RODREN-447156 format. One line per 10 residues: their letters; for each residue x, y, z of N, C-alpha, C, O. Coordinates in nm, 3 decimals, padded with zeros to 5 digits. Each point is the difference from the previous one (the first is absolute). Example, Ala and Ser with C-alpha at 12.3 -4.5 7.8 and 13.67 -1.06 7.14 Angstrom:
// RODREN-447156
as> 01.319:-00.569:00.780:-00.089:00.119:00.000:00.090:00.120:00.000:00.104:-00.002:00.066 | -00.139:00.107:-00.138:00.082:00.119:00.006:-00.077:00.109:00.073:00.051:00.111:00.017;
END
This chain:
// RODREN-447156
xxxxxxxxxx> -00.140:-01.925:-00.339:-00.031:-00.169:00.026:-00.119:00.002:00.091:-00.103:-00.060:-00.025 | 00.123:00.135:00.134:-00.107:-00.005:00.133:-00.124:00.078:-00.092:-00.105:-00.062:-00.018 | 00.116:00.162:-00.024:-00.121:00.070:-00.038:-00.090:-00.099:-00.126:-00.120:00.010:-00.023 | 00.213:-00.101:-00.043:-00.068:-00.079:-00.090:-00.079:-00.129:00.082:-00.107:-00.054:-00.026 | 00.195:00.031:00.123:-00.088:-00.129:00.079:-00.153:00.043:00.068:-00.105:-00.063:00.009 | 00.142:00.191:00.031:-00.125:00.086:00.065:-00.110:00.016:-00.110:-00.116:-00.019:00.034 | 00.138:00.044:-00.129:-00.073:-00.002:-00.138:-00.046:-00.150:-00.028:-00.120:-00.024:00.001 | 00.197:-00.061:-00.022:-00.036:-00.108:-00.015:-00.123:-00.071:00.123:-00.107:-00.049:-00.035 | 00.147:00.059:00.154:-00.098:-00.013:00.085:-00.124:00.082:-00.010:-00.103:-00.052:00.043 | 00.096:00.179:-00.099:-00.120:00.049:-00.020:-00.082:-00.036:-00.098:-00.122:00.006:00.017;
xxxxxxxxxx> 00.189:-00.056:-00.154:-00.064:-00.021:-00.109:-00.005:-00.128:-00.047:-00.061:-00.035:-00.100 | 00.136:-00.047:00.185:00.012:-00.172:-00.032:00.113:-00.012:-00.101:00.032:00.083:-00.086 | 00.023:-00.200:00.114:00.143:-00.012:-00.059:-00.030:-00.054:-00.153:00.101:-00.009:-00.070 | -00.215:-00.025:00.016:-00.050:-00.023:-00.132:-00.009:00.140:-00.064:-00.008:-00.003:-00.122 | 00.006:00.120:00.177:-00.028:00.097:-00.071:00.115:00.121:-00.031:00.006:00.087:-00.087 | 00.075:-00.122:00.191:00.109:00.105:00.003:00.088:-00.004:-00.135:00.023:00.104:-00.061 | 00.022:-00.221:00.021:00.093:-00.001:-00.148:-00.098:00.094:-00.084:00.054:00.104:-00.036 | -00.178:-00.117:00.001:-00.106:00.085:-00.067:00.049:00.149:00.000:00.047:00.072:-00.088 | -00.075:-00.053:00.219:-00.001:00.134:00.051:00.156:00.079:-00.038:00.019:00.112:-00.047 | 00.072:-00.206:00.084:00.130:00.043:-00.024:00.057:00.029:-00.157:00.095:00.071:-00.033;
xxxxxxxxxx> -00.182:-00.147:-00.047:00.018:00.016:-00.135:-00.068:00.127:-00.054:00.054:00.066:-00.089 | -00.166:-00.031:00.140:-00.075:00.107:-00.028:00.091:00.142:00.047:00.025:00.093:-00.078 | 00.010:-00.098:00.202:00.092:00.090:00.035:00.086:00.034:-00.082:00.005:00.113:-00.046 | 00.083:-00.215:00.013:00.103:00.051:-00.085:-00.038:00.001:-00.147:00.094:00.026:-00.075 | -00.180:-00.042:00.034:-00.060:00.016:-00.150:-00.073:00.142:00.027:-00.025:00.060:-00.105 | -00.009:-00.003:00.208:-00.066:00.151:00.006:00.117:00.074:00.013:00.002:00.103:-00.068 | 00.109:-00.129:00.144:00.109:00.090:00.039:00.076:00.024:-00.115:00.038:00.114:-00.026 | -00.008:-00.223:-00.054:00.086:00.031:-00.137:-00.097:00.077:-00.087:00.064:00.087:-00.060 | -00.184:-00.085:00.031:-00.094:00.100:-00.055:00.009:00.125:00.052:00.016:00.096:-00.075 | -00.023:-00.083:00.196:00.002:00.125:00.109:00.125:00.069:-00.057:-00.005:00.113:-00.047;
xxxxxxxxxx> 00.112:-00.180:00.054:00.150:00.073:-00.015:-00.001:00.056:-00.144:00.047:00.108:-00.036 | -00.122:-00.221:-00.056:00.019:00.060:-00.145:-00.042:00.128:-00.011:00.052:00.095:-00.060 | -00.185:-00.103:00.146:-00.108:00.154:-00.012:00.102:00.127:00.027:00.026:00.099:-00.068 | 00.013:-00.136:00.178:00.101:00.103:00.084:00.102:00.054:-00.080:00.022:00.118:-00.025 | 00.054:-00.246:-00.020:00.119:00.066:-00.093:-00.032:00.075:-00.135:00.059:00.101:-00.037 | -00.156:-00.159:-00.028:-00.067:00.070:-00.105:-00.084:00.102:00.010:-00.078:00.019:-00.093 | 00.077:00.070:00.210:-00.098:00.106:-00.004:00.081:00.125:00.058:00.090:-00.003:00.084 | -00.143:00.108:-00.146:00.065:00.122:00.061:-00.115:00.059:00.097:00.030:00.103:00.061 | -00.151:-00.153:-00.042:-00.078:00.059:00.072:00.005:-00.002:00.145:-00.021:-00.111:00.048 | 00.040:00.191:00.021:00.055:-00.018:00.128:-00.104:-00.040:00.116:00.029:-00.040:00.113;
xxxxxxxxxx> -00.160:00.061:-00.168:-00.115:-00.035:00.069:-00.011:-00.174:00.011:00.021:-00.072:00.098 | -00.049:00.047:-00.191:00.044:-00.155:-00.085:00.104:-00.085:00.101:-00.017:-00.106:00.060 | 00.127:00.196:-00.065:00.143:-00.102:00.050:-00.011:00.003:00.136:00.053:-00.090:00.066 | -00.130:00.202:00.002:-00.024:00.026:00.151:-00.122:-00.148:00.028:00.026:-00.098:00.070 | -00.132:00.118:-00.131:-00.107:-00.098:00.039:00.054:-00.150:-00.038:-00.019:-00.086:00.086 | 00.081:00.049:-00.198:00.084:-00.118:-00.008:00.086:-00.055:00.106:00.000:-00.117:00.038 | 00.082:00.228:00.011:00.105:-00.018:00.107:-00.077:-00.016:00.124:00.037:-00.092:00.073 | -00.140:00.165:-00.032:-00.089:-00.048:00.117:-00.040:-00.143:-00.015:00.028:-00.064:00.101 | -00.089:-00.012:-00.202:-00.066:-00.085:00.008:00.096:-00.111:-00.017:-00.040:-00.115:00.017 | 00.169:00.138:-00.052:00.110:-00.101:-00.012:00.092:00.002:00.161:00.076:-00.088:00.041;
xxxxxxxxxx> -00.110:00.196:00.016:00.019:-00.010:00.145:-00.070:-00.055:00.083:00.056:-00.034:00.104 | -00.180:00.010:-00.117:-00.108:-00.068:00.065:00.017:-00.188:-00.026:-00.016:-00.090:00.082 | 00.051:00.083:-00.218:00.003:-00.139:-00.050:00.127:-00.054:00.065:00.003:-00.109:00.056 | 00.100:00.191:-00.067:00.119:-00.051:00.035:00.045:-00.028:00.136:00.088:-00.076:00.037 | -00.193:00.180:00.054:-00.005:-00.039:00.157:-00.084:-00.114:00.013:00.027:-00.061:00.104 | -00.128:00.004:-00.175:-00.082:-00.084:00.015:00.096:-00.127:00.014:00.009:-00.070:00.100 | 00.044:00.058:-00.188:00.078:-00.123:-00.035:00.143:-00.001:00.048:00.079:-00.080:-00.049 | -00.043:00.167:00.142:00.115:00.019:00.076:00.119:00.027:-00.058:00.103:-00.031:00.059 | -00.097:00.100:-00.197:00.106:00.069:-00.070:00.009:00.125:00.088:-00.070:00.100:-00.013 | 00.158:-00.118:00.098:00.013:00.162:00.061:00.069:00.091:-00.054:-00.025:00.119:00.021;
xxxxxxxxxx> 00.142:-00.166:-00.113:00.079:00.122:-00.058:-00.055:00.045:-00.128:00.037:00.107:-00.047 | -00.140:-00.198:-00.024:-00.069:00.059:-00.098:-00.101:00.093:00.067:-00.013:00.116:-00.038 | -00.079:-00.186:00.169:-00.104:00.088:00.040:00.086:00.164:00.022:-00.059:00.106:-00.021 | 00.176:-00.114:00.057:00.076:00.147:00.080:00.043:00.058:-00.136:-00.017:00.122:-00.005 | 00.065:-00.173:-00.101:00.030:00.067:-00.113:-00.109:00.067:-00.086:00.029:00.089:-00.079 | -00.154:-00.132:00.095:-00.117:00.022:-00.049:-00.075:00.116:00.048:-00.067:00.082:-00.063 | 00.097:-00.093:00.203:-00.032:00.139:00.111:00.067:00.121:-00.049:-00.054:00.107:-00.030 | 00.204:-00.144:00.023:00.074:00.119:-00.052:-00.029:00.077:-00.126:00.009:00.118:-00.033 | -00.054:-00.245:-00.035:-00.047:00.084:-00.141:-00.122:00.063:-00.015:-00.018:00.081:-00.090 | -00.077:-00.115:00.177:-00.141:00.046:00.024:00.027:00.152:00.064:-00.055:00.100:-00.046;
xxxxxxxxxx> 00.154:-00.096:00.166:00.013:00.115:00.065:00.069:00.133:-00.085:-00.017:00.119:00.024 | 00.108:-00.188:-00.142:00.082:00.072:-00.057:-00.100:00.080:-00.102:-00.004:00.120:-00.027 | -00.061:-00.207:-00.012:-00.152:00.038:-00.116:-00.064:00.093:00.076:-00.022:00.110:-00.049 | -00.019:-00.140:00.183:-00.089:00.113:00.040:00.052:00.129:00.053:-00.078:00.088:00.035 | 00.209:-00.072:-00.029:00.061:00.110:00.060:00.060:00.096:-00.129:00.055:00.110:00.004 | -00.093:-00.216:-00.145:00.101:00.069:-00.111:00.098:-00.011:-00.007:00.052:00.080:-00.078 | 00.037:-00.175:00.143:00.144:00.023:00.015:00.054:-00.067:-00.116:00.012:-00.122:00.016 | 00.029:00.174:-00.149:00.019:-00.084:-00.109:00.139:-00.053:00.019:00.026:-00.100:-00.067 | 00.058:00.141:00.136:00.163:-00.081:00.028:-00.052:-00.146:00.076:00.043:-00.108:-00.040 | -00.137:00.118:00.149:-00.011:-00.102:00.059:-00.083:-00.081:-00.068:00.027:-00.116:00.033;
xxxxxxxxxx> -00.114:00.119:-00.111:-00.106:-00.030:-00.094:00.097:-00.097:-00.087:-00.018:-00.122:-00.001 | 00.120:00.182:-00.068:00.097:-00.074:-00.092:00.059:-00.073:00.071:-00.001:-00.120:-00.024 | 00.048:00.154:00.098:00.114:-00.094:00.093:-00.057:-00.138:00.024:00.061:-00.098:-00.041 | -00.187:00.085:00.111:-00.095:-00.107:00.012:-00.039:-00.086:-00.104:-00.016:-00.122:00.008 | 00.004:00.190:-00.103:-00.035:-00.057:-00.132:00.093:-00.067:-00.045:-00.034:-00.100:-00.065 | 00.159:00.124:00.079:00.106:-00.020:-00.071:00.034:-00.169:00.046:00.028:-00.096:-00.071 | -00.041:00.108:00.213:00.047:-00.144:00.095:-00.110:-00.085:00.000:00.023:-00.119:00.023 | -00.185:00.171:-00.053:-00.081:-00.106:00.032:-00.032:-00.098:-00.113:-00.087:-00.086:00.020 | 00.145:00.093:-00.125:-00.035:-00.136:-00.088:00.113:-00.109:00.053:-00.045:-00.114:00.012 | 00.148:00.126:00.014:00.095:-00.083:00.061:-00.042:-00.065:00.111:00.007:-00.123:00.007;
xxxxxxxxxx> -00.071:00.223:00.124:-00.064:-00.061:00.103:-00.107:-00.073:-00.013:-00.026:-00.091:00.078 | -00.063:00.130:-00.199:-00.123:-00.083:-00.023:00.056:-00.125:-00.042:-00.052:-00.105:00.038 | 00.154:00.107:-00.113:00.041:-00.159:-00.052:00.082:-00.088:00.082:00.017:-00.118:-00.029 | 00.031:00.171:00.127:00.096:-00.077:00.103:-00.122:-00.039:00.103:-00.004:-00.111:00.051 | -00.102:00.218:-00.023:-00.089:-00.046:00.092:-00.102:-00.123:-00.056:-00.021:-00.095:00.074 | -00.033:00.100:-00.190:-00.091:-00.078:-00.045:00.060:-00.149:-00.059:-00.073:-00.098:-00.019 | 00.239:00.100:-00.009:00.027:-00.146:00.013:00.029:-00.058:00.113:00.026:-00.121:-00.006 | -00.021:00.183:00.126:-00.010:-00.068:00.121:-00.112:-00.058:00.050:-00.007:-00.071:00.100 | -00.082:00.106:-00.176:-00.141:-00.090:00.046:-00.024:-00.154:-00.052:00.015:-00.039:-00.115 | -00.054:-00.036:00.227:-00.023:-00.147:-00.058:-00.092:00.012:-00.094:-00.105:00.061:00.021;
xxxxxxxx> 00.132:-00.116:-00.130:-00.105:-00.024:-00.136:-00.008:-00.140:-00.055:00.093:-00.052:-00.062 | -00.216:-00.011:00.088:-00.013:-00.115:-00.052:-00.012:00.007:-00.160:-00.049:00.103:-00.045 | 00.086:-00.197:-00.040:-00.041:-00.008:-00.135:-00.138:00.028:-00.028:-00.084:-00.047:00.076 | 00.046:00.123:-00.181:-00.116:00.052:-00.030:-00.118:-00.106:00.017:-00.108:00.025:00.055 | 00.145:-00.143:-00.108:-00.129:-00.134:-00.006:-00.013:-00.003:00.139:-00.117:-00.027:00.028 | 00.189:00.043:00.073:-00.039:-00.038:00.127:-00.035:00.118:00.083:-00.033:-00.022:00.116 | 00.035:00.167:-00.166:-00.031:00.094:00.063:-00.190:00.021:00.001:-00.067:00.056:00.087 | 00.021:-00.120:-00.210:-00.139:00.022:-00.038:-00.073:-00.087:00.082:-00.123:-00.005:-00.008;
END
């Protein structure tokens, strides 16, 4: 919540709901690409981007999980990669549902 308040101050209160909605949409798409892919480099790149975005929005558990996935890919740690991939979808769902989202008509 503290990070979101800082972000609200930086971008203005009227823009934050739209930014959160974009973060949610992009995160869901990113996770779908990660789960569907067998390309280690793509997974590493997507995990890196997810790590940065999650950190920006104060989703620290998601940021840390994405960082672990990125490192596992970089180190060619198949067991670590698979373990992180297995828990990531549930963590993403829990994280994204915790964000305050306004109805779509009010977000635009």
